[in-house]
C-alpha positions as CSV (number, residue, x, y, z in Angstrom):
1,X,10.8,-40.0,38.9
2,X,13.9,-38.0,39.6
3,X,15.3,-38.9,36.2
4,X,12.2,-37.6,34.5
5,X,12.3,-34.3,36.3
6,X,16.0,-34.0,35.6
7,X,15.4,-34.8,31.9
8,X,12.6,-32.2,31.7
9,X,14.7,-29.6,33.5
10,X,17.6,-30.1,31.0
11,X,15.2,-30.0,28.1
12,X,13.7,-26.7,29.3
13,X,17.1,-25.1,29.9
14,X,18.2,-26.1,26.4
15,X,14.9,-24.8,24.9
16,X,15.3,-21.5,26.7
17,X,18.9,-21.2,25.6
18,X,18.1,-21.8,21.9
19,X,15.2,-19.4,22.1
20,X,17.5,-16.7,23.3
21,X,20.0,-17.5,20.6
22,X,17.4,-17.4,17.9
23,X,16.1,-14.0,19.1
24,X,19.6,-12.6,19.5
25,X,20.1,-12.7,15.7
26,X,17.7,-9.8,15.4
27,X,19.5,-7.6,18.0
28,X,20.1,-4.1,16.4
29,X,23.4,-3.8,14.7
30,X,24.9,-0.9,12.8
31,X,24.5,-1.0,9.0
32,X,27.1,0.3,6.6
33,X,25.8,3.9,7.2
34,X,26.2,3.6,10.9
35,X,22.4,3.3,11.6
36,X,20.9,0.6,13.9
37,X,18.9,-2.1,12.2
38,X,17.0,-4.7,14.2
39,X,15.5,-5.0,17.6
40,X,16.7,-2.3,20.0
41,X,16.1,-1.2,23.6
42,X,16.3,2.1,25.4
43,X,19.8,1.1,26.5
44,X,21.0,0.8,22.9
45,X,20.1,4.5,22.4
46,X,21.9,5.7,25.5
47,X,25.2,4.3,24.0
48,X,27.4,6.2,21.7
49,X,27.0,7.8,19.3
50,X,23.2,7.9,19.7
51,X,23.3,9.0,23.4
52,X,25.4,12.1,22.9
53,X,24.1,13.0,19.5
54,X,20.3,13.0,20.3
55,X,18.7,10.5,22.6
56,X,19.9,11.7,26.0
57,X,19.3,15.4,25.3
58,X,15.8,14.8,23.9
59,X,14.9,12.5,26.8
60,X,16.1,15.0,29.5
61,X,14.6,18.1,27.7
62,X,11.1,16.6,27.2
63,X,8.6,17.6,30.0
64,X,5.6,15.4,30.0
65,X,2.1,16.7,30.9
66,X,1.7,15.1,34.3
67,X,-2.1,15.2,34.2
68,X,-2.1,13.2,31.0
69,X,0.5,10.8,32.3
70,X,-1.7,10.0,35.3
71,X,-4.7,9.5,33.0
72,X,-2.7,7.4,30.6
73,X,-1.2,5.0,33.2
74,X,-4.2,2.7,33.8
75,X,-4.9,2.4,30.1
76,X,-1.4,1.1,29.4
77,X,-1.7,-1.9,31.8
78,X,-3.1,-4.3,29.2
79,X,-1.5,-2.8,26.1
80,X,1.4,-4.2,24.0
81,X,3.4,-2.0,21.6
82,X,5.3,-2.7,18.4
83,X,7.4,0.3,17.4
84,X,9.5,1.1,14.3
85,X,12.0,3.9,14.0
86,X,15.1,5.0,12.2
87,X,18.2,6.3,13.9
88,X,18.8,8.3,10.7
89,X,15.3,10.0,11.0
90,X,14.8,13.4,12.6
91,X,11.2,12.6,13.6
92,X,12.4,9.3,15.2
93,X,15.2,11.1,17.0
94,X,12.7,13.6,18.5
95,X,9.8,11.2,19.3
96,X,11.5,8.0,20.5
97,X,13.2,9.6,23.5
98,X,9.9,11.3,24.4
99,X,8.1,8.0,24.0
100,X,10.5,6.2,26.3
101,X,10.1,9.0,28.9
102,X,6.4,8.6,28.8
103,X,6.6,4.9,29.2
104,X,9.0,5.2,32.1
105,X,6.8,7.8,33.9
106,X,3.8,5.5,33.5
107,X,5.8,2.5,34.8
108,X,5.0,0.7,31.5
109,X,6.3,-2.9,31.5
110,X,8.9,-2.7,28.7
111,X,8.7,-6.4,28.2
112,X,5.5,-5.6,26.4
113,X,7.3,-3.3,23.9
114,X,9.2,-4.4,20.8
115,X,11.1,-1.6,19.1
116,X,12.6,-2.3,15.7
117,X,15.1,0.0,14.1
118,X,14.9,0.2,10.3
119,X,17.2,1.3,7.5
120,X,16.4,4.2,5.2
121,X,14.2,1.8,3.1
122,X,12.3,1.0,6.2
123,X,13.5,-2.6,6.2
124,X,14.8,-4.6,9.1
125,X,15.7,-8.2,8.2
126,X,12.1,-8.8,7.2
127,X,10.7,-8.0,10.7
128,X,8.8,-5.0,9.2
129,X,6.8,-7.2,6.9
130,X,3.0,-7.1,7.4
131,X,3.1,-3.9,9.5
132,X,2.6,-1.4,6.6
133,X,5.4,0.9,7.8
134,X,5.5,3.9,5.5
135,X,6.9,6.5,7.9
136,X,8.9,6.4,11.1
137,X,8.5,6.5,13.9
138,X,5.4,4.3,14.0
139,X,4.1,3.1,17.3
140,X,1.4,0.4,17.0
141,X,-0.7,-0.3,20.1
142,X,-2.4,-3.6,20.7
143,X,-5.0,-4.9,23.2
144,X,-5.7,-8.6,23.3
145,X,-3.6,-9.1,20.2
146,X,-5.7,-6.7,18.1
147,X,-4.4,-3.3,16.8
148,X,-6.2,-0.5,18.5
149,X,-4.4,2.4,16.8
150,X,-1.1,3.8,15.7
151,X,1.0,6.9,16.1
152,X,2.8,7.8,12.9
153,X,5.7,10.3,12.6
154,X,4.4,13.3,14.6
155,X,1.6,14.4,16.9
156,X,-1.7,15.7,15.6
157,X,-3.1,19.1,16.4
158,X,0.2,20.1,18.0
159,X,-0.5,17.9,21.0
160,X,1.9,16.3,23.4
161,X,2.9,12.8,22.4
162,X,1.3,11.4,25.6
163,X,-2.0,13.1,24.6
164,X,-2.0,11.3,21.3
165,X,-1.2,8.0,23.0
166,X,-4.0,8.5,25.5
167,X,-6.4,9.2,22.7
168,X,-5.4,5.9,21.1
169,X,-5.4,3.6,24.1
170,X,-8.6,5.1,25.6
171,X,-10.5,4.4,22.3
172,X,-11.4,8.1,21.6
173,X,-11.3,7.8,17.8
174,X,-7.7,8.9,17.2
175,X,-6.5,9.3,13.6
176,X,-2.8,9.6,13.0
177,X,-1.4,12.4,10.8
178,X,-1.7,10.5,7.6
179,X,-5.0,8.7,8.2
180,X,-8.0,9.8,6.2
C-alpha cells in the first residue's frame, strides 16, 4: 500500500511540474519592439521599463469610486476574467493599471484572472484565437464558464471603469463602446 501511495505521489509531482513547464512557455516576453507578448501579471508591469513609464503612475493616480467598489465586490466573487492588452497601446496603459487597482480594492482572487499581452497585430502566440479581439484593452467577464460581457478600449458615457464593470457583472445590459 505504501508503494502505491508513493508511486501516486511521484506521479502527481511530475504531472504538476510538467504542467507548470508547459504553461511557462506562454509567460510574457519582450518582442523585437520591446513590447510584452504572452501571459502577464501585475508584477510584470511594475518592472522596468513599464513601471516607471506608465503602470505605477496610473495605478497611484487613479482614485476609485468607493461606493461603486463596495457594490462591485460581491458580484466579482463568482466571476473569472480573460483580459487582453498591449504594452504599446495608450488605452491599455491607462486602463490596465486602473483595472488592477479595482481588482485589488475588491479583493478579487487574481488566480481567476488571465491577462494576455498582445503585439501590435493583436496576436499572442495563438492565445488570442477565438476571443475576437479587435481593440485593446479588452476585459472579458465570465460566470459559470459563459461570457457575460466585455469591456473594450474605454469606458462608456464617461463613467469610471469600475462603474462599467459593475454594469457588466450585475447583468444591467451593458454595451461596450463598439457594440451596436
